[in-house]
C-alpha angles and dihedrals in degrees: 000000000000091000095076098053092049089048092051092042088062091058091048095050117115092237094056092045091048092049092047092048091049092049093049091046094051094045099047116009108034122099090246097044128162096264093053091050091052090048092048091051092052091048091048091051092050091048093049090051090050089049091054091048094049093046089054090049091050091052091048092049093048090050091050090047091053090050091049091053096047109029120057092190090058090050090054091047092052092046092051099042103037103027098031092230119162141186121256113279094018127120119207124209118193117210117190120201120209 
């Protein structure tokens, strides 16, 4: 029967109570609590995905810009497809595929 009082004495010790209080304080009440860390990790993941996307878009745009500077046929293709420009006397029909 002496096992239970020693067991309960451990939970009533000042070290256990201080450690429990510290843990609860750090998890819930501190400025850098657990919930903020989870939110920051999610935000960091979203931002790194956005960074990858925009880096890809920058590379694509730089490639297209180089083609525009060096290839006149590419310039004509871009002008016709993106800006709907046409030569005199031409009719353009746009067909959209679903």
